[in-house]
Backbone as JSON Lines, residues from 0, in Angstrom:
{"i":0,"aa":"X","n":[4.85,-20.08,13.9],"ca":[5.1,-19.95,15.32],"c":[5.65,-18.57,15.6]}
{"i":1,"aa":"X","n":[5.04,-17.89,16.53],"ca":[5.46,-16.54,16.86],"c":[6.71,-16.56,17.7]}
{"i":2,"aa":"X","n":[7.66,-15.67,17.36],"ca":[8.89,-15.57,18.14],"c":[8.58,-14.93,19.49]}
{"i":3,"aa":"X","n":[9.19,-15.4,20.6],"ca":[8.87,-14.84,21.9],"c":[9.13,-13.34,22.0]}
{"i":4,"aa":"X","n":[10.21,-12.86,21.37],"ca":[10.53,-11.44,21.46],"c":[9.67,-10.59,20.51]}
{"i":5,"aa":"X","n":[8.92,-11.21,19.61],"ca":[8.14,-10.48,18.62],"c":[7.06,-9.61,19.26]}
{"i":6,"aa":"X","n":[6.5,-10.05,20.37],"ca":[5.45,-9.25,20.98],"c":[5.96,-7.91,21.54]}
{"i":7,"aa":"X","n":[7.28,-7.78,21.68],"ca":[7.87,-6.53,22.16],"c":[8.3,-5.62,21.04]}
{"i":8,"aa":"X","n":[8.26,-6.11,19.8],"ca":[8.63,-5.28,18.66],"c":[7.51,-4.3,18.37]}
{"i":9,"aa":"X","n":[7.8,-3.01,18.3],"ca":[6.74,-2.05,17.98],"c":[6.3,-2.18,16.53]}
{"i":10,"aa":"X","n":[5.06,-1.83,16.28],"ca":[4.52,-1.83,14.9],"c":[4.57,-0.42,14.39]}
{"i":11,"aa":"X","n":[5.06,-0.24,13.17],"ca":[5.1,1.09,12.58],"c":[3.7,1.7,12.52]}
{"i":12,"aa":"X","n":[2.69,0.86,12.28],"ca":[1.32,1.36,12.19],"c":[0.86,1.98,13.51]}
{"i":13,"aa":"X","n":[1.48,1.59,14.62],"ca":[1.11,2.13,15.93],"c":[2.05,3.21,16.41]}
{"i":14,"aa":"X","n":[3.31,3.22,15.95],"ca":[4.28,4.19,16.47],"c":[4.38,5.44,15.6]}
{"i":15,"aa":"X","n":[4.06,5.38,14.32],"ca":[4.16,6.55,13.47],"c":[2.98,7.47,13.73]}
{"i":16,"aa":"X","n":[3.24,8.76,13.82],"ca":[2.23,9.72,14.28],"c":[1.55,10.55,13.21]}
{"i":17,"aa":"X","n":[2.04,10.49,11.97],"ca":[1.43,11.29,10.9],"c":[0.13,10.68,10.42]}
{"i":18,"aa":"X","n":[-0.67,11.45,9.67],"ca":[-1.96,10.95,9.17],"c":[-1.8,9.7,8.34]}
{"i":19,"aa":"X","n":[-2.77,8.79,8.45],"ca":[-2.82,7.57,7.65],"c":[-3.65,7.87,6.43]}
{"i":20,"aa":"X","n":[-2.96,7.96,5.3],"ca":[-3.64,8.31,4.02],"c":[-2.79,7.77,2.89]}
{"i":21,"aa":"X","n":[-3.42,7.38,1.76],"ca":[-2.66,6.84,0.64],"c":[-1.66,7.82,0.02]}
{"i":22,"aa":"X","n":[-1.83,9.12,0.27],"ca":[-0.94,10.11,-0.34],"c":[-0.01,10.81,0.64]}
{"i":23,"aa":"X","n":[0.11,10.27,1.86],"ca":[0.9,10.94,2.9],"c":[1.84,9.95,3.59]}
{"i":24,"aa":"X","n":[3.1,10.34,3.7],"ca":[4.07,9.49,4.41],"c":[3.73,9.52,5.89]}
{"i":25,"aa":"X","n":[3.52,8.34,6.48],"ca":[3.15,8.27,7.88],"c":[4.32,8.57,8.83]}
{"i":26,"aa":"X","n":[5.54,8.66,8.3],"ca":[6.68,8.96,9.15],"c":[7.01,10.48,9.14]}
{"i":27,"aa":"X","n":[7.16,11.08,7.93],"ca":[7.57,12.48,7.88],"c":[6.43,13.45,7.51]}
{"i":28,"aa":"X","n":[5.32,12.92,7.0],"ca":[4.19,13.76,6.63],"c":[4.23,14.34,5.22]}
{"i":29,"aa":"X","n":[5.26,14.02,4.45],"ca":[5.31,14.51,3.07],"c":[4.13,13.98,2.28]}
{"i":30,"aa":"X","n":[3.64,14.79,1.36],"ca":[2.53,14.41,0.5],"c":[3.04,14.07,-0.89]}
{"i":31,"aa":"X","n":[2.41,13.08,-1.54],"ca":[2.76,12.77,-2.91],"c":[2.18,13.87,-3.8]}
{"i":32,"aa":"X","n":[2.83,14.1,-4.95],"ca":[2.29,15.15,-5.83],"c":[0.96,14.73,-6.41]}
{"i":33,"aa":"X","n":[0.11,15.72,-6.73],"ca":[-1.18,15.37,-7.34],"c":[-0.94,14.8,-8.75]}
{"i":34,"aa":"X","n":[-1.92,14.07,-9.27],"ca":[-1.73,13.53,-10.63],"c":[-1.58,14.66,-11.65]}
{"i":35,"aa":"X","n":[-0.81,14.41,-12.7],"ca":[-0.6,15.41,-13.75],"c":[-1.92,15.69,-14.46]}
{"i":36,"aa":"X","n":[-2.11,16.91,-14.95],"ca":[-3.35,17.22,-15.66],"c":[-3.45,16.45,-16.97]}
{"i":37,"aa":"X","n":[-4.69,16.28,-17.42],"ca":[-4.94,15.56,-18.69],"c":[-4.21,16.29,-19.81]}
{"i":38,"aa":"X","n":[-3.76,15.53,-20.81],"ca":[-3.05,16.13,-21.94],"c":[-1.54,16.17,-21.72]}
{"i":39,"aa":"X","n":[-1.11,16.02,-20.49],"ca":[0.3,16.01,-20.14],"c":[0.82,14.58,-20.35]}
{"i":40,"aa":"X","n":[1.96,14.38,-20.99],"ca":[2.45,13.01,-21.21],"c":[2.73,12.26,-19.9]}
{"i":41,"aa":"X","n":[2.95,12.99,-18.82],"ca":[3.18,12.35,-17.52],"c":[1.88,11.92,-16.85]}
{"i":42,"aa":"X","n":[0.72,12.29,-17.46],"ca":[-0.58,11.97,-16.86],"c":[-0.81,10.47,-16.76]}
{"i":43,"aa":"X","n":[-0.05,9.69,-17.56],"ca":[-0.2,8.24,-17.53],"c":[0.37,7.65,-16.26]}
{"i":44,"aa":"X","n":[1.26,8.4,-15.59],"ca":[1.82,7.88,-14.36],"c":[0.75,7.83,-13.27]}
{"i":45,"aa":"X","n":[0.68,6.78,-12.48],"ca":[-0.33,6.72,-11.45],"c":[-0.04,7.73,-10.36]}
{"i":46,"aa":"X","n":[-1.12,8.23,-9.74],"ca":[-0.94,9.14,-8.62],"c":[-0.24,8.41,-7.49]}
{"i":47,"aa":"X","n":[0.55,9.1,-6.74],"ca":[1.21,8.48,-5.58],"c":[2.4,7.62,-5.91]}
{"i":48,"aa":"X","n":[3.03,7.8,-7.09],"ca":[4.16,6.93,-7.43],"c":[5.33,7.12,-6.5]}
{"i":49,"aa":"X","n":[5.4,8.23,-5.8],"ca":[6.53,8.46,-4.91],"c":[6.33,7.84,-3.54]}
{"i":50,"aa":"X","n":[5.13,7.39,-3.25],"ca":[4.85,6.74,-1.97],"c":[4.98,5.22,-2.16]}
{"i":51,"aa":"X","n":[5.48,4.58,-1.11],"ca":[5.59,3.11,-1.13],"c":[4.66,2.55,-0.06]}
{"i":52,"aa":"X","n":[3.93,1.53,-0.4],"ca":[2.98,0.92,0.53],"c":[3.55,-0.39,1.04]}
{"i":53,"aa":"X","n":[3.47,-0.59,2.34],"ca":[4.05,-1.76,3.0],"c":[2.99,-2.49,3.78]}
{"i":54,"aa":"X","n":[2.85,-3.79,3.6],"ca":[1.94,-4.62,4.38],"c":[2.69,-5.05,5.64]}
{"i":55,"aa":"X","n":[2.08,-4.76,6.79],"ca":[2.68,-5.11,8.07],"c":[2.43,-6.59,8.38]}
{"i":56,"aa":"X","n":[3.42,-7.26,8.92],"ca":[3.27,-8.68,9.27],"c":[3.23,-8.84,10.78]}
{"i":57,"aa":"X","n":[2.69,-9.97,11.24],"ca":[2.6,-10.21,12.68],"c":[3.92,-10.77,13.19]}
{"i":58,"aa":"X","n":[3.95,-11.18,14.44],"ca":[5.15,-11.7,15.06],"c":[5.68,-12.97,14.46]}
{"i":59,"aa":"X","n":[4.82,-13.68,13.71],"ca":[5.23,-14.91,13.03],"c":[5.46,-14.67,11.54]}
{"i":60,"aa":"X","n":[5.59,-13.42,11.16],"ca":[5.82,-12.98,9.78],"c":[4.72,-13.33,8.82]}
{"i":61,"aa":"X","n":[3.47,-13.43,9.31],"ca":[2.32,-13.62,8.46],"c":[1.73,-12.24,8.1]}
{"i":62,"aa":"X","n":[1.37,-12.01,6.85],"ca":[0.8,-10.69,6.47],"c":[-0.48,-10.41,7.19]}
{"i":63,"aa":"X","n":[-0.66,-9.15,7.55],"ca":[-1.89,-8.66,8.18],"c":[-2.57,-7.72,7.21]}
{"i":64,"aa":"X","n":[-3.8,-7.29,7.45],"ca":[-4.46,-6.35,6.55],"c":[-3.94,-4.91,6.69]}
{"i":65,"aa":"X","n":[-3.03,-4.65,7.61],"ca":[-2.55,-3.3,7.89],"c":[-1.53,-2.86,6.86]}
{"i":66,"aa":"X","n":[-1.74,-1.65,6.3],"ca":[-0.83,-1.09,5.31],"c":[-0.24,0.22,5.87]}
{"i":67,"aa":"X","n":[1.07,0.35,5.74],"ca":[1.77,1.58,6.16],"c":[2.3,2.23,4.88]}
{"i":68,"aa":"X","n":[2.06,3.56,4.74],"ca":[2.5,4.3,3.55],"c":[3.68,5.17,3.96]}
{"i":69,"aa":"X","n":[4.78,5.0,3.21],"ca":[6.01,5.78,3.48],"c":[6.57,6.33,2.2]}
{"i":70,"aa":"X","n":[7.25,7.48,2.3],"ca":[7.95,8.01,1.13],"c":[9.24,7.17,0.91]}
{"i":71,"aa":"X","n":[9.9,7.42,-0.2],"ca":[11.11,6.64,-0.53],"c":[12.17,6.76,0.56]}
{"i":72,"aa":"X","n":[12.42,7.97,1.03],"ca":[13.47,8.19,2.04],"c":[13.13,7.49,3.33]}
{"i":73,"aa":"X","n":[11.91,7.62,3.82],"ca":[11.51,6.96,5.08],"c":[11.48,5.44,4.93]}
{"i":74,"aa":"X","n":[11.08,4.96,3.76],"ca":[11.11,3.51,3.5],"c":[12.51,2.97,3.67]}
{"i":75,"aa":"X","n":[13.48,3.67,3.07],"ca":[14.87,3.2,3.14],"c":[15.42,3.29,4.56]}
{"i":76,"aa":"X","n":[15.0,4.28,5.33],"ca":[15.56,4.43,6.67],"c":[14.82,3.6,7.74]}
{"i":77,"aa":"X","n":[13.55,3.29,7.52],"ca":[12.77,2.59,8.55],"c":[12.58,1.09,8.33]}
{"i":78,"aa":"X","n":[12.19,0.71,7.14],"ca":[11.72,-0.67,6.9],"c":[12.83,-1.7,7.05]}
{"i":79,"aa":"X","n":[13.96,-1.5,6.4],"ca":[15.03,-2.5,6.46],"c":[15.58,-2.65,7.88]}
{"i":80,"aa":"X","n":[15.62,-1.58,8.64],"ca":[16.2,-1.63,9.97],"c":[15.2,-2.13,11.03]}
{"i":81,"aa":"X","n":[13.93,-2.2,10.64],"ca":[12.88,-2.57,11.59],"c":[12.87,-4.12,11.73]}
{"i":82,"aa":"X","n":[12.76,-4.63,12.98],"ca":[12.78,-6.06,13.18],"c":[11.55,-6.79,12.66]}
{"i":83,"aa":"X","n":[10.41,-6.09,12.6],"ca":[9.2,-6.73,12.12],"c":[9.23,-6.78,10.61]}
{"i":84,"aa":"X","n":[8.67,-7.81,10.0],"ca":[8.66,-7.95,8.55],"c":[7.57,-7.05,7.94]}
{"i":85,"aa":"X","n":[7.97,-6.35,6.85],"ca":[7.05,-5.56,6.05],"c":[7.23,-6.01,4.61]}
{"i":86,"aa":"X","n":[6.11,-6.26,3.91],"ca":[6.15,-6.7,2.52],"c":[5.63,-5.56,1.67]}
{"i":87,"aa":"X","n":[6.43,-5.16,0.67],"ca":[6.03,-4.03,-0.17],"c":[4.95,-4.46,-1.16]}
{"i":88,"aa":"X","n":[3.93,-3.64,-1.28],"ca":[2.87,-3.85,-2.29],"c":[3.39,-3.31,-3.61]}
{"i":89,"aa":"X","n":[3.01,-3.92,-4.71],"ca":[3.39,-3.43,-6.03],"c":[2.87,-2.02,-6.28]}
{"i":90,"aa":"X","n":[3.48,-1.3,-7.22],"ca":[3.12,0.1,-7.47],"c":[1.63,0.32,-7.69]}
{"i":91,"aa":"X","n":[0.98,-0.52,-8.44],"ca":[-0.45,-0.37,-8.7],"c":[-1.25,-1.54,-8.18]}
{"i":92,"aa":"X","n":[-0.68,-2.3,-7.26],"ca":[-1.36,-3.48,-6.72],"c":[-2.63,-3.06,-5.99]}
{"i":93,"aa":"X","n":[-3.75,-3.7,-6.29],"ca":[-5.01,-3.33,-5.64],"c":[-4.97,-3.64,-4.12]}
{"i":94,"aa":"X","n":[-5.37,-2.66,-3.35],"ca":[-5.52,-2.85,-1.91],"c":[-6.51,-1.79,-1.43]}
{"i":95,"aa":"X","n":[-7.77,-2.16,-1.2],"ca":[-8.81,-1.19,-0.83],"c":[-8.41,-0.34,0.37]}
{"i":96,"aa":"X","n":[-8.5,0.97,0.2],"ca":[-8.19,1.93,1.27],"c":[-6.84,2.57,1.1]}
{"i":97,"aa":"X","n":[-5.9,1.92,0.37],"ca":[-4.55,2.5,0.27],"c":[-4.23,2.91,-1.17]}
{"i":98,"aa":"X","n":[-5.24,3.01,-2.03],"ca":[-5.01,3.4,-3.42],"c":[-5.43,4.85,-3.62]}
{"i":99,"aa":"X","n":[-4.87,5.52,-4.64],"ca":[-5.24,6.93,-4.89],"c":[-6.76,7.11,-5.08]}
{"i":100,"aa":"X","n":[-7.44,6.15,-5.71],"ca":[-8.89,6.3,-5.94],"c":[-9.67,6.33,-4.61]}
{"i":101,"aa":"X","n":[-9.04,5.9,-3.53],"ca":[-9.71,5.83,-2.23],"c":[-9.65,7.15,-1.47]}
{"i":102,"aa":"X","n":[-8.82,8.08,-1.92],"ca":[-8.57,9.32,-1.18],"c":[-9.86,10.04,-0.78]}
{"i":103,"aa":"X","n":[-10.79,10.22,-1.68],"ca":[-12.01,11.0,-1.41],"c":[-13.22,10.13,-1.12]}
{"i":104,"aa":"X","n":[-13.0,8.82,-0.82],"ca":[-14.14,7.94,-0.58],"c":[-14.51,7.96,0.91]}
{"i":105,"aa":"X","n":[-15.78,7.98,1.16],"ca":[-16.25,8.02,2.56],"c":[-16.04,6.74,3.32]}
{"i":106,"aa":"X","n":[-15.76,5.63,2.62],"ca":[-15.53,4.36,3.29],"c":[-14.07,4.15,3.73]}
{"i":107,"aa":"X","n":[-13.18,5.07,3.32],"ca":[-11.77,4.95,3.69],"c":[-11.58,5.32,5.16]}
{"i":108,"aa":"X","n":[-10.81,4.5,5.87],"ca":[-10.47,4.77,7.25],"c":[-8.94,4.65,7.33]}
{"i":109,"aa":"X","n":[-8.23,5.78,7.17],"ca":[-6.77,5.72,7.13],"c":[-6.33,5.07,5.82]}
{"i":110,"aa":"X","n":[-5.68,3.93,5.94],"ca":[-5.27,3.17,4.74],"c":[-6.08,1.89,4.62]}
{"i":111,"aa":"X","n":[-7.21,1.85,5.26],"ca":[-8.11,0.67,5.2],"c":[-9.45,1.09,4.61]}
{"i":112,"aa":"X","n":[-10.18,0.11,4.09],"ca":[-11.53,0.36,3.54],"c":[-12.51,-0.41,4.39]}
{"i":113,"aa":"X","n":[-13.52,0.3,4.91],"ca":[-14.54,-0.34,5.77],"c":[-15.41,-1.3,4.98]}
{"i":114,"aa":"X","n":[-15.42,-1.23,3.65],"ca":[-16.21,-2.11,2.81],"c":[-15.49,-3.43,2.46]}
{"i":115,"aa":"X","n":[-14.18,-3.46,2.59],"ca":[-13.41,-4.64,2.21],"c":[-13.62,-5.78,3.19]}
{"i":116,"aa":"X","n":[-13.72,-6.99,2.69],"ca":[-13.88,-8.18,3.54],"c":[-12.8,-8.28,4.59]}
{"i":117,"aa":"X","n":[-11.55,-8.0,4.19],"ca":[-10.43,-8.17,5.13],"c":[-10.46,-7.18,6.27]}
{"i":118,"aa":"X","n":[-11.29,-6.15,6.18],"ca":[-11.46,-5.19,7.26],"c":[-12.83,-5.29,7.92]}
{"i":119,"aa":"X","n":[-13.5,-6.43,7.68],"ca":[-14.78,-6.69,8.33],"c":[-15.99,-6.15,7.58]}
{"i":120,"aa":"X","n":[-15.82,-5.67,6.39],"ca":[-16.94,-5.13,5.59],"c":[-17.67,-6.19,4.81]}
{"i":121,"aa":"X","n":[-18.72,-5.78,4.07],"ca":[-19.51,-6.71,3.28],"c":[-18.83,-7.18,1.99]}
{"i":122,"aa":"X","n":[-17.76,-6.52,1.6],"ca":[-17.06,-6.87,0.37],"c":[-17.27,-5.81,-0.7]}
{"i":123,"aa":"X","n":[-16.39,-5.8,-1.68],"ca":[-16.5,-4.86,-2.77],"c":[-15.94,-5.48,-4.03]}
{"i":124,"aa":"X","n":[-16.21,-4.86,-5.15],"ca":[-15.71,-5.38,-6.41],"c":[-14.93,-4.25,-7.12]}
{"i":125,"aa":"X","n":[-13.68,-4.58,-7.46],"ca":[-12.82,-3.64,-8.16],"c":[-12.71,-4.03,-9.63]}
{"i":126,"aa":"X","n":[-12.69,-3.03,-10.51],"ca":[-12.41,-3.3,-11.94],"c":[-10.91,-3.12,-12.07]}
{"i":127,"aa":"X","n":[-10.21,-4.26,-12.18],"ca":[-8.76,-4.29,-12.15],"c":[-8.19,-4.78,-13.47]}
{"i":128,"aa":"X","n":[-7.16,-4.08,-14.01],"ca":[-6.54,-4.57,-15.24],"c":[-5.8,-5.87,-14.97]}
{"i":129,"aa":"X","n":[-5.68,-6.69,-15.98],"ca":[-5.01,-7.99,-15.84],"c":[-3.53,-7.77,-15.54]}
{"i":130,"aa":"X","n":[-2.99,-8.37,-14.45],"ca":[-1.57,-8.21,-14.13],"c":[-0.72,-9.1,-15.04]}
{"i":131,"aa":"X","n":[0.54,-8.74,-15.18],"ca":[1.47,-9.55,-15.94],"c":[2.36,-10.33,-14.97]}
{"i":132,"aa":"X","n":[2.53,-11.59,-15.24],"ca":[3.46,-12.41,-14.45],"c":[4.78,-12.44,-15.18]}
{"i":133,"aa":"X","n":[5.81,-11.93,-14.52],"ca":[7.12,-11.76,-15.16],"c":[8.17,-12.53,-14.34]}
{"i":134,"aa":"X","n":[9.01,-13.29,-15.02],"ca":[10.11,-13.98,-14.31],"c":[11.3,-13.04,-14.28]}
{"i":135,"aa":"X","n":[11.8,-12.76,-13.11],"ca":[12.93,-11.87,-12.93],"c":[14.14,-12.67,-12.51]}
{"i":136,"aa":"X","n":[15.27,-12.5,-13.25],"ca":[16.51,-13.18,-12.91],"c":[17.35,-12.22,-12.07]}
{"i":137,"aa":"X","n":[17.78,-12.69,-10.92],"ca":[18.58,-11.86,-10.01],"c":[19.81,-12.64,-9.59]}
{"i":138,"aa":"X","n":[20.75,-11.9,-9.01],"ca":[21.93,-12.49,-8.42],"c":[21.85,-12.23,-6.93]}
{"i":139,"aa":"X","n":[21.94,-13.24,-6.09],"ca":[22.14,-14.64,-6.41],"c":[20.89,-15.26,-7.0]}
{"i":140,"aa":"X","n":[21.07,-16.39,-7.64],"ca":[19.98,-17.06,-8.35],"c":[18.79,-17.34,-7.44]}
{"i":141,"aa":"X","n":[19.02,-17.57,-6.16],"ca":[17.91,-17.86,-5.21],"c":[16.97,-16.69,-5.06]}
{"i":142,"aa":"X","n":[17.42,-15.48,-5.44],"ca":[16.56,-14.29,-5.37],"c":[15.7,-14.13,-6.62]}
{"i":143,"aa":"X","n":[15.92,-14.97,-7.63],"ca":[15.11,-14.92,-8.85],"c":[13.73,-15.49,-8.58]}
{"i":144,"aa":"X","n":[12.77,-15.13,-9.43],"ca":[11.44,-15.7,-9.28],"c":[10.4,-14.95,-10.04]}
{"i":145,"aa":"X","n":[9.16,-15.37,-9.91],"ca":[8.04,-14.76,-10.58],"c":[7.54,-13.56,-9.82]}
{"i":146,"aa":"X","n":[7.23,-12.49,-10.54],"ca":[6.72,-11.24,-9.94],"c":[5.45,-10.85,-10.69]}
{"i":147,"aa":"X","n":[4.46,-10.45,-9.94],"ca":[3.2,-9.99,-10.55],"c":[3.29,-8.46,-10.68]}
{"i":148,"aa":"X","n":[3.12,-7.97,-11.9],"ca":[3.2,-6.52,-12.13],"c":[1.83,-6.03,-12.58]}
{"i":149,"aa":"X","n":[1.33,-5.02,-11.87],"ca":[0.02,-4.45,-12.16],"c":[0.24,-3.23,-13.07]}
{"i":150,"aa":"X","n":[-0.35,-3.24,-14.27],"ca":[-0.07,-2.17,-15.25],"c":[-0.72,-0.82,-14.89]}
{"i":151,"aa":"X","n":[-1.78,-0.83,-14.11],"ca":[-2.47,0.43,-13.78],"c":[-3.3,0.19,-12.5]}
{"i":152,"aa":"X","n":[-3.68,1.3,-11.89],"ca":[-4.54,1.22,-10.72],"c":[-5.91,0.72,-11.15]}
{"i":153,"aa":"X","n":[-6.69,0.14,-10.22],"ca":[-8.08,-0.26,-10.59],"c":[-8.84,0.95,-11.13]}
{"i":154,"aa":"X","n":[-9.67,0.68,-12.15],"ca":[-10.4,1.74,-12.83],"c":[-11.68,2.13,-12.08]}
{"i":155,"aa":"X","n":[-12.24,1.21,-11.28],"ca":[-13.48,1.53,-10.58],"c":[-13.67,0.6,-9.4]}
{"i":156,"aa":"X","n":[-14.54,1.06,-8.47],"ca":[-14.9,0.28,-7.31],"c":[-16.41,0.42,-7.14]}
{"i":157,"aa":"X","n":[-17.12,-0.71,-6.98],"ca":[-18.56,-0.63,-6.9],"c":[-19.09,-0.03,-5.6]}
{"i":158,"aa":"X","n":[-18.25,0.12,-4.59],"ca":[-18.69,0.69,-3.31],"c":[-18.18,2.12,-3.1]}
{"i":159,"aa":"X","n":[-17.47,2.67,-4.05],"ca":[-16.88,4.01,-3.87],"c":[-17.97,5.06,-3.8]}
{"i":160,"aa":"X","n":[-17.9,5.9,-2.78],"ca":[-18.81,7.04,-2.6],"c":[-18.01,8.23,-2.15]}
{"i":161,"aa":"X","n":[-18.25,9.37,-2.78],"ca":[-17.55,10.58,-2.39],"c":[-17.82,10.94,-0.93]}
{"i":162,"aa":"X","n":[-16.78,11.34,-0.24],"ca":[-16.91,11.75,1.18],"c":[-17.58,13.09,1.24]}
{"i":163,"aa":"X","n":[-18.32,13.33,2.32],"ca":[-18.9,14.66,2.55],"c":[-17.76,15.64,2.86]}
{"i":164,"aa":"X","n":[-17.82,16.77,2.29],"ca":[-16.72,17.77,2.49],"c":[-17.03,18.6,3.7]}
């Protein structure tokens, strides 16, 4: 059930003015660093580790397909204080349009993919590594639970096409 005042809460996806891109903070415009070159021990780190992706929820706190990308600083200053619910995506959690592999794809529209079913497309297939289900103990105990951890970004997408430059 949607809260009556929820329709008056602004959505970050509509109020933030910076470009919508997997490597750019939509609040301050900072860019994530490019991936480390091959041969560098840091090259195993996924691109965009400094950006955090947030799934926007509707007035009844149900997840929507909209993803907002924020840097660490903007995440801390905007998300917790915002009345609308935002759910953070895991570091390498697959989400077509908001992953580093989507940056140069012609099907990307901001942080959405025009090929993904959830955005009205025909669907796509990602080659995704098997996630690990880990039980995390927290204090208070009610905050404990199972967490899905994605070990790496998807390796391939069957609909990915390089954008025209």
